ZALUMSE-9382 format. One record per residue (C-alpha): residue in one letter; z, x, y. Coordinates in steps of 0.001 Angstrom, whole numbers, always signed. Layout:
BEGIN
r->A&w->Z&u->X&v->Y
...
REM end
This chain:
BEGIN
r->X&w->-58757&u->-75531&v->+10199
r->X&w->-56418&u->-77763&v->+12158
r->X&w->-53204&u->-78750&v->+10445
r->X&w->-50486&u->-81231&v->+11315
r->X&w->-46842&u->-80211&v->+11544
r->X&w->-44217&u->-82926&v->+11348
r->X&w->-41677&u->-83037&v->+14134
r->X&w->-38147&u->-82045&v->+13109
r->X&w->-34699&u->-81537&v->+14595
r->X&w->-32786&u->-78376&v->+13862
r->X&w->-29711&u->-76248&v->+14308
r->X&w->-30468&u->-72724&v->+15429
r->X&w->-28999&u->-69360&v->+16227
r->X&w->-30191&u->-67943&v->+19537
r->X&w->-29765&u->-64469&v->+20840
r->X&w->-30611&u->-61066&v->+22184
r->X&w->-30502&u->-57312&v->+21758
r->X&w->-29670&u->-55502&v->+24986
r->X&w->-30838&u->-52152&v->+23647
r->X&w->-34421&u->-53390&v->+23480
r->X&w->-34671&u->-54207&v->+27186
r->X&w->-35685&u->-50686&v->+28166
r->X&w->-38728&u->-50748&v->+25900
r->X&w->-39894&u->-54338&v->+26457
r->X&w->-43655&u->-54532&v->+27050
r->X&w->-44008&u->-50762&v->+26925
r->X&w->-44508&u->-50218&v->+23192
r->X&w->-47730&u->-49879&v->+21249
r->X&w->-46634&u->-51481&v->+17961
r->X&w->-47704&u->-55123&v->+18078
r->X&w->-47039&u->-56113&v->+14476
r->X&w->-44574&u->-58960&v->+13796
r->X&w->-42253&u->-56549&v->+12009
r->X&w->-41957&u->-54193&v->+14966
r->X&w->-39074&u->-55956&v->+16743
r->X&w->-37064&u->-58604&v->+14917
r->X&w->-35103&u->-61034&v->+17134
r->X&w->-31339&u->-61227&v->+17022
r->X&w->-28900&u->-64087&v->+17414
r->X&w->-25730&u->-65090&v->+19216
r->X&w->-23557&u->-68190&v->+19091
r->X&w->-25051&u->-71677&v->+19125
r->X&w->-24556&u->-74380&v->+21754
r->X&w->-25977&u->-77614&v->+23125
r->X&w->-29568&u->-77723&v->+24338
r->X&w->-30340&u->-78509&v->+27964
r->X&w->-31729&u->-81961&v->+28670
r->X&w->-35520&u->-82227&v->+28336
r->X&w->-37494&u->-82579&v->+31569
r->X&w->-39384&u->-85539&v->+30110
r->X&w->-37795&u->-88327&v->+28101
r->X&w->-39868&u->-89709&v->+25235
r->X&w->-40839&u->-93320&v->+25813
r->X&w->-39942&u->-93230&v->+29512
r->X&w->-42743&u->-90945&v->+30723
r->X&w->-45807&u->-91979&v->+28733
r->X&w->-48116&u->-89450&v->+30407
r->X&w->-45754&u->-86796&v->+31766
r->X&w->-45387&u->-83214&v->+30558
r->X&w->-42235&u->-81294&v->+31404
r->X&w->-42314&u->-77579&v->+32150
r->X&w->-39231&u->-75392&v->+32476
r->X&w->-39143&u->-71679&v->+33329
r->X&w->-36317&u->-69426&v->+32141
r->X&w->-37670&u->-66196&v->+33631
r->X&w->-40158&u->-63480&v->+32583
r->X&w->-42733&u->-65346&v->+30402
r->X&w->-40433&u->-67887&v->+28751
r->X&w->-41172&u->-71584&v->+29276
r->X&w->-40234&u->-74837&v->+27595
r->X&w->-42924&u->-77512&v->+27283
r->X&w->-41865&u->-81118&v->+26625
r->X&w->-44556&u->-83632&v->+25667
r->X&w->-44667&u->-87383&v->+26341
r->X&w->-43678&u->-87940&v->+22681
r->X&w->-40672&u->-85665&v->+23124
r->X&w->-42061&u->-82643&v->+21241
r->X&w->-40604&u->-79379&v->+22545
r->X&w->-42294&u->-75991&v->+22398
r->X&w->-40684&u->-72765&v->+23585
r->X&w->-43163&u->-70147&v->+24814
r->X&w->-42470&u->-66387&v->+24602
r->X&w->-38659&u->-66583&v->+24345
r->X&w->-36966&u->-63383&v->+25467
r->X&w->-34152&u->-61265&v->+24095
r->X&w->-31456&u->-59753&v->+26337
r->X&w->-33524&u->-58429&v->+29242
r->X&w->-31262&u->-59595&v->+32072
r->X&w->-31994&u->-63306&v->+32325
r->X&w->-29470&u->-65760&v->+30917
r->X&w->-30264&u->-66514&v->+27303
r->X&w->-29970&u->-70279&v->+26797
r->X&w->-28076&u->-71839&v->+23899
r->X&w->-29757&u->-73915&v->+21180
r->X&w->-33088&u->-75330&v->+22332
r->X&w->-33844&u->-77385&v->+19189
r->X&w->-37573&u->-77044&v->+19646
r->X&w->-40292&u->-78172&v->+17296
r->X&w->-42129&u->-74855&v->+17564
r->X&w->-41990&u->-71433&v->+19166
r->X&w->-45120&u->-69548&v->+20240
r->X&w->-45171&u->-65743&v->+20426
r->X&w->-48044&u->-64064&v->+22279
r->X&w->-47118&u->-60568&v->+21048
r->X&w->-44258&u->-58720&v->+19415
r->X&w->-42412&u->-57115&v->+22321
r->X&w->-38736&u->-57997&v->+22728
r->X&w->-39104&u->-59785&v->+26051
r->X&w->-41447&u->-62257&v->+24311
r->X&w->-40477&u->-62658&v->+20643
r->X&w->-36924&u->-64015&v->+20259
r->X&w->-38105&u->-66875&v->+18043
r->X&w->-34474&u->-67563&v->+17041
r->X&w->-34247&u->-69547&v->+20277
r->X&w->-36793&u->-72010&v->+18945
r->X&w->-34761&u->-73119&v->+15974
r->X&w->-33754&u->-71937&v->+12547
r->X&w->-36345&u->-74178&v->+10927
r->X&w->-38724&u->-74418&v->+13894
r->X&w->-42377&u->-73692&v->+13254
r->X&w->-43004&u->-70190&v->+14606
r->X&w->-46589&u->-69592&v->+15678
r->X&w->-47195&u->-65878&v->+16076
r->X&w->-50375&u->-64925&v->+17864
r->X&w->-50567&u->-61585&v->+16080
r->X&w->-50582&u->-60481&v->+12469
r->X&w->-49664&u->-57045&v->+11120
r->X&w->-53232&u->-55811&v->+11624
r->X&w->-54894&u->-58212&v->+14035
r->X&w->-54767&u->-61685&v->+15551
r->X&w->-53798&u->-64969&v->+13991
r->X&w->-56410&u->-67708&v->+14339
r->X&w->-54200&u->-70621&v->+15367
r->X&w->-55420&u->-74181&v->+15814
r->X&w->-52646&u->-76581&v->+14892
r->X&w->-51116&u->-79894&v->+15880
r->X&w->-47392&u->-80246&v->+16602
r->X&w->-46730&u->-83935&v->+17222
r->X&w->-48887&u->-84800&v->+20247
r->X&w->-49642&u->-81171&v->+21161
r->X&w->-52663&u->-79190&v->+20036
r->X&w->-52014&u->-75435&v->+20062
r->X&w->-54797&u->-72832&v->+19949
r->X&w->-55067&u->-69086&v->+20475
r->X&w->-57649&u->-66808&v->+22068
r->X&w->-57796&u->-63094&v->+21283
r->X&w->-57060&u->-60595&v->+24057
r->X&w->-55369&u->-57249&v->+24706
r->X&w->-52168&u->-56056&v->+26375
r->X&w->-54088&u->-53373&v->+28268
r->X&w->-57585&u->-52584&v->+29536
r->X&w->-58269&u->-50078&v->+26750
r->X&w->-58923&u->-52475&v->+23852
r->X&w->-55261&u->-52302&v->+22857
r->X&w->-55090&u->-48501&v->+22590
r->X&w->-52134&u->-48307&v->+24970
r->X&w->-50045&u->-51456&v->+24372
r->X&w->-51722&u->-53310&v->+21558
r->X&w->-53000&u->-56833&v->+21198
r->X&w->-52095&u->-60055&v->+22975
r->X&w->-52759&u->-63698&v->+22172
r->X&w->-53563&u->-66275&v->+24833
r->X&w->-52079&u->-69663&v->+23914
r->X&w->-53760&u->-72926&v->+24890
r->X&w->-51802&u->-76195&v->+24766
r->X&w->-53554&u->-79564&v->+24999
r->X&w->-51083&u->-82333&v->+25841
r->X&w->-51583&u->-85830&v->+27250
r->X&w->-55083&u->-85016&v->+28449
r->X&w->-53895&u->-81823&v->+30155
r->X&w->-54730&u->-78223&v->+29245
r->X&w->-51969&u->-75611&v->+29700
r->X&w->-52812&u->-71916&v->+29293
r->X&w->-50223&u->-69171&v->+28765
r->X&w->-51826&u->-65753&v->+29162
r->X&w->-48937&u->-63775&v->+27651
r->X&w->-49065&u->-60106&v->+28632
r->X&w->-52758&u->-60053&v->+29416
r->X&w->-53820&u->-56573&v->+30508
r->X&w->-57479&u->-57003&v->+31488
r->X&w->-59952&u->-59387&v->+33167
r->X&w->-61301&u->-62348&v->+31237
r->X&w->-64902&u->-62194&v->+30042
r->X&w->-67193&u->-65076&v->+29112
r->X&w->-65911&u->-65123&v->+25531
r->X&w->-62312&u->-65545&v->+26686
r->X&w->-63237&u->-68286&v->+29145
r->X&w->-65253&u->-70155&v->+26505
r->X&w->-62378&u->-69846&v->+24033
r->X&w->-59880&u->-71227&v->+26544
r->X&w->-62153&u->-74134&v->+27389
r->X&w->-61966&u->-76298&v->+30441
r->X&w->-60955&u->-77663&v->+32689
r->X&w->-57661&u->-75752&v->+32915
r->X&w->-54939&u->-77853&v->+34480
r->X&w->-51975&u->-75452&v->+34412
r->X&w->-52098&u->-71666&v->+34124
r->X&w->-49126&u->-69415&v->+33384
r->X&w->-50232&u->-65972&v->+34528
r->X&w->-48503&u->-62551&v->+34681
r->X&w->-48647&u->-61049&v->+38168
r->X&w->-46200&u->-58109&v->+38157
r->X&w->-48615&u->-55361&v->+37113
r->X&w->-47753&u->-52077&v->+35386
r->X&w->-47541&u->-53591&v->+31897
r->X&w->-50019&u->-56421&v->+32596
r->X&w->-52629&u->-57473&v->+35124
r->X&w->-51467&u->-57173&v->+38720
r->X&w->-51669&u->-59571&v->+41664
r->X&w->-55353&u->-58935&v->+42598
r->X&w->-56447&u->-59185&v->+38954
r->X&w->-54403&u->-62355&v->+38471
r->X&w->-55990&u->-63799&v->+41606
r->X&w->-59457&u->-63093&v->+40177
r->X&w->-58552&u->-64864&v->+36935
r->X&w->-57259&u->-67880&v->+38872
r->X&w->-60532&u->-67986&v->+40808
r->X&w->-62497&u->-67899&v->+37572
r->X&w->-60504&u->-70521&v->+35640
r->X&w->-59843&u->-72701&v->+38720
r->X&w->-56674&u->-74357&v->+37406
r->X&w->-55044&u->-77112&v->+39417
r->X&w->-51573&u->-75628&v->+38934
r->X&w->-50614&u->-71953&v->+38732
r->X&w->-47229&u->-70723&v->+37531
r->X&w->-46731&u->-66982&v->+38141
r->X&w->-44607&u->-65143&v->+35593
r->X&w->-43671&u->-61654&v->+34405
r->X&w->-42791&u->-60269&v->+37833
r->X&w->-39859&u->-58423&v->+39338
r->X&w->-36683&u->-60361&v->+40097
r->X&w->-33093&u->-59284&v->+40635
r->X&w->-32370&u->-60069&v->+36989
r->X&w->-34551&u->-57483&v->+35271
r->X&w->-34764&u->-53668&v->+35389
r->X&w->-38478&u->-53359&v->+34588
r->X&w->-40809&u->-51573&v->+37049
r->X&w->-42759&u->-54664&v->+38059
r->X&w->-44020&u->-55909&v->+41414
r->X&w->-42464&u->-59028&v->+42920
r->X&w->-44404&u->-62276&v->+43190
r->X&w->-44994&u->-61836&v->+46932
r->X&w->-48366&u->-60065&v->+46801
r->X&w->-49757&u->-62701&v->+44473
r->X&w->-48702&u->-65526&v->+46793
r->X&w->-50524&u->-64151&v->+49836
r->X&w->-53327&u->-66401&v->+51054
r->X&w->-52609&u->-69144&v->+48501
r->X&w->-51409&u->-72714&v->+48694
r->X&w->-47816&u->-72322&v->+47516
r->X&w->-45091&u->-74789&v->+46647
r->X&w->-41588&u->-73515&v->+45941
r->X&w->-40187&u->-76100&v->+43564
r->X&w->-36511&u->-75298&v->+44136
r->X&w->-35784&u->-75977&v->+40475
r->X&w->-36322&u->-74461&v->+37052
r->X&w->-38258&u->-77561&v->+35994
r->X&w->-41223&u->-79645&v->+37054
r->X&w->-42911&u->-82827&v->+35823
r->X&w->-46699&u->-82888&v->+35482
r->X&w->-48971&u->-85915&v->+35127
r->X&w->-52785&u->-86147&v->+35147
r->X&w->-52833&u->-88557&v->+38091
r->X&w->-50683&u->-86319&v->+40303
r->X&w->-52609&u->-83056&v->+40083
r->X&w->-53377&u->-81496&v->+43478
r->X&w->-56926&u->-81529&v->+44838
r->X&w->-56883&u->-77759&v->+45345
r->X&w->-55387&u->-74972&v->+43270
r->X&w->-51686&u->-74805&v->+44070
r->X&w->-49250&u->-72090&v->+43023
r->X&w->-45854&u->-73406&v->+41983
r->X&w->-42927&u->-70981&v->+42122
r->X&w->-40180&u->-72133&v->+39788
r->X&w->-36575&u->-70975&v->+39906
r->X&w->-35090&u->-69057&v->+36980
r->X&w->-31615&u->-69099&v->+35508
REM end
């Protein structure tokens, strides 16, 4: 059943636990209790990429590194996706979001304290399975699709939830730490068309560049945002983004943020490489 969540403003503690970085994505305990987020001092939130009332059809997307994004809707609703703990990237101060979405309970994805002390936290997993999420946060519909963190039905790294965001006539898909190809059930659950896809490409803990390329070919999104790959900021044994970019139409944004509108989508699938902080 779809429910409506009123938009709120909050104060929040944000933070990290450096000791967890070595085990991020590698564990096999995917229950919400397996890795509680920590907090550090509060501060002012960065400016949203879209200002409510000024951009009636624009969606803002900001990348912080790994799998963490901030979505800003035309109404000004703010959703933080897979916020990380201390894994090497700069942890931002207060984000004052309306909700936080958590694809799975590994510490590079589940620092929900960044979303807000009273933010609605939407966890894709329960203690013994998946949550069945279909909710409205302001002008954003948020749904989940069941998947796994590995190609062994979760035996190695547990479960994963794909999050689907429907905003201003656009469909955004965050694959989390997907570890296997998508079958017909996954594709039907995601729905279509897909306008923007956030896809892991670094391999080892998730799908790799060739597998990610196959998923892009199947979903045929207009915009692709690679994530969860090796950068100078993180110690994890991941591949860089380079292999995934080969043979693709690529635009290096030169910024951590981008503005997306339905009337400005490219004619062909384009991979956008955002900066991180």
